[in-house]
N, C-alpha and C positions, 0 to 999 in steps of 0.2 A: 504494500500500500504506500501511497505517496507520503503520508505523514510520518512513516517510519524512516524514510530516507535521511532527514536531518539528524536523527539520532546516530546514524552510522557515519555521517559526514563530520560531525562534531569531533569525534575521536581522531580523525585524520589531520585536523588542522591545529593540534596542540603544538606542533613544532613551529608553525608559522605565525604564532601569536603576535610577534612584534611587527611583522610586515603586513599582515592582513587583519588588523585590529577590528575593523567594522564587520567583516565577514565572520571572524572568530566570535565576536560578540553575538551576532545574529544566530550562528549555529548553536551556541550555548542556550540562547533563548528558545530555539526550536527544540533542543534536547530536553530542557527543563519542562517546557509546555507539553511535549509528547509524553514524558514520563508522568506528569501530573494528570494527563488525560486517562491514563490507565488506572489511576486511583479510584475514579468514579466512571467506569467505562460504559455503563449502560445508559444513564441519564445525564451524565456530565455534571459540571459545577453550576450550571444555570446561565442563561443568556446574559451577557455583559459582565459576568463574574470573574473574568480572567485577571482583572486588576486587583481583586480582593483575595486571590489565592494565597494561602500561607507560604512563607519562605520565598516570596516573589523577588526579594532582594537578597541575592547570595553573592559571596565573594568567590570568584573563580580561582584567583590566585592573588597574592599580595598586591594591592594597588589596582586590581581590576574587579570592579563590582558589576554584577549582572543584574540589571533592572528588567524584570519580566512583567511589566504592566500589560503588555499585549504580546501575543505570540508572533507577530510580524509575518504571519502565514495564515491565510483564511481557511485553508483546509484543516490545519491543526487547531485553529480557533474554533471552528465548527465542531470538531470532535471533542475538544476540551470543554466547551460550554454546553453543547447539546447532547453529547454522548453518542453512543452507537445508534440510538433511536433517531436522533436529529441528523446524524450523518447519513443514515439510510434514507430518511425523508428528502434530504438535499440531493442525494445520489439519484433518487427517483425523479426529482424535478429535473436534474440534468439529463436523465435518460429520456424523459418525455420531451424536453426541449430539443434534444438531439434528433429524436424521431420526427419532430415537427420540421426541423431544418431540411430533412429529406423530402418533404412534401412541397417545398417551395418551387414555384414555376421559374424556369429560366436558369440556365447554367451560370450566367454571370452573377445573378442575384444569389444563387446558392454559394458560389465561390466567395463572394463578398461576405455573406453571412458566416461561413465557416472561418474565414480569416478574422472577422470581428470576435467570434466566440473564442478562437484560439488565443487572440490577444488578451481577452478578458481572463481566460484561465491562467495564462502566464502571470498576469498582474496579480491574480488571487494568490499565487504561490509566494509572492514577495510583499504583498500589501500590508500596511500597518494594522488595519482592523477591518473585519468583515462588516461591521455595523455602522461605519461612518456614513453620514448623510451624503457627502460628496460622492462616495463610491456607489451607494445605492441609487442616487439621483442620476449618475452617469449611465448605469445599467438600464434604468427606466427610460431615460432619454434615447439611448441606443435602440431599445425595443420599439419606442414610438417612431423613430426614424425608419426602422425596417418596416413597420406597418404602413407608414405614410408612402414609402417608395416601393411597396410590394407590387410587382409587375402584374398587370391585368391579363396579358397574354404571354405566351411562351416566347422567349427570345432565342429560338432554335437557330437563328441565323449566326449566332456567336459560335465559332467552331472551337474544337478542342485543341 
């Protein structure tokens, strides 16, 4: 699963702490958050509770404090806050949305839709928080744009 990857990566970057401070810090945040998600695996800690999790401020090494107020990864945050039940519901929404993309008319519109979704999924892997209004508003506006520009007829003239 995707959220397990950061736990594996964090151990690889111990040697590079001085050069890659920001990445090192983020990997430790992911590592901490992923492990905390396993403490309440089924229902999670509660929506928006990531900043109130015990031990959210830990010292990685002398002089390097890890502040884990947000997981900095939407996938980990969803699992951490909503648990397996919430992650399954979000996965179901992604599945339904993916199936909907396949029904779009026109190859160009489908290609544009897939690239927009891929961009959003990449940003979700590195974003600060899943519940920020700017992020949710951008997703909502993107969905409205796709509905507004949905092709009425098939653009089969566009070739592969």
